[in-house]
C-alpha positions in Angstrom: 0.0 0.0 0.0 1.1 3.5 -0.8 2.2 5.3 2.3 1.0 8.6 0.7 -2.6 7.4 0.3 -3.2 4.0 1.9 -7.0 4.2 1.5 -6.7 4.7 -2.2 -4.2 1.8 -2.6 -6.5 -0.5 -0.6 -9.6 0.3 -2.7 -7.7 0.2 -6.0 -6.6 -3.3 -5.1 -10.1 -4.3 -3.8 -11.8 -3.1 -7.0 -9.5 -5.2 -9.1 -10.4 -8.3 -7.1 -14.2 -7.5 -7.2 -14.1 -7.0 -10.9 -12.2 -10.3 -11.4 -15.0 -12.0 -9.3 -17.6 -10.5 -11.6 -15.8 -11.7 -14.7 -14.5 -15.1 -13.6 -17.0 -15.9 -10.8 -16.8 -16.3 -7.1 -18.9 -19.1 -5.5 -19.3 -17.3 -2.2 -20.5 -14.1 -3.8 -22.6 -16.0 -6.4 -24.4 -17.8 -3.5 -25.0 -14.5 -1.6 -26.4 -12.8 -4.6 -28.7 -15.8 -5.4 -30.0 -15.7 -1.8 -30.6 -11.9 -2.1 -32.4 -12.3 -5.5 -34.7 -14.9 -4.0 -35.6 -12.6 -1.1 -36.8 -9.7 -3.3 -40.6 -9.7 -3.8 -41.5 -10.3 -7.5 -43.4 -7.1 -7.8 -40.7 -4.9 -6.2 -40.5 -1.4 -7.6 -37.6 0.0 -5.6 -34.6 -1.9 -4.4 -31.8 -0.7 -2.3 -28.6 -2.8 -2.6 -26.4 -2.0 0.4 -22.8 -3.0 0.2 -22.9 -3.4 -3.6 -19.2 -3.0 -4.1 -18.6 -2.3 -7.8 -22.2 -2.9 -8.6 -22.3 -6.5 -9.7 -25.3 -7.4 -7.5 -27.1 -4.1 -8.5 -26.7 -5.0 -12.1 -28.1 -8.5 -11.6 -31.0 -7.0 -9.6 -31.8 -4.6 -12.4 -31.7 -7.4 -14.9 -34.0 -9.6 -12.8 -36.4 -6.8 -11.9 -36.5 -4.5 -15.0 -39.5 -2.5 -13.7 -37.8 -1.7 -10.4 -35.5 1.3 -9.6 -32.3 -0.2 -8.3 -30.0 1.9 -6.1 -26.6 0.5 -5.1 -24.7 2.0 -2.2 -21.3 1.1 -0.8 -19.1 2.6 1.9 -16.2 2.9 -0.5 
């Protein structure tokens, strides 16, 4: 990590890992997203995706529920 900006270095590295998970798959994340998708009511019109990271889960929610407004929020 860069001593000048350790937070930036951390998130730059984390983003690369999360993007790789989205492209190549991550069984733990895939299972968590499948669980969340199953919990959303079929007629949902507004969905808040907390802890969405780079937006992988928000994208899948928007695909599964095209009539819903999906908002992704993440601490980083």
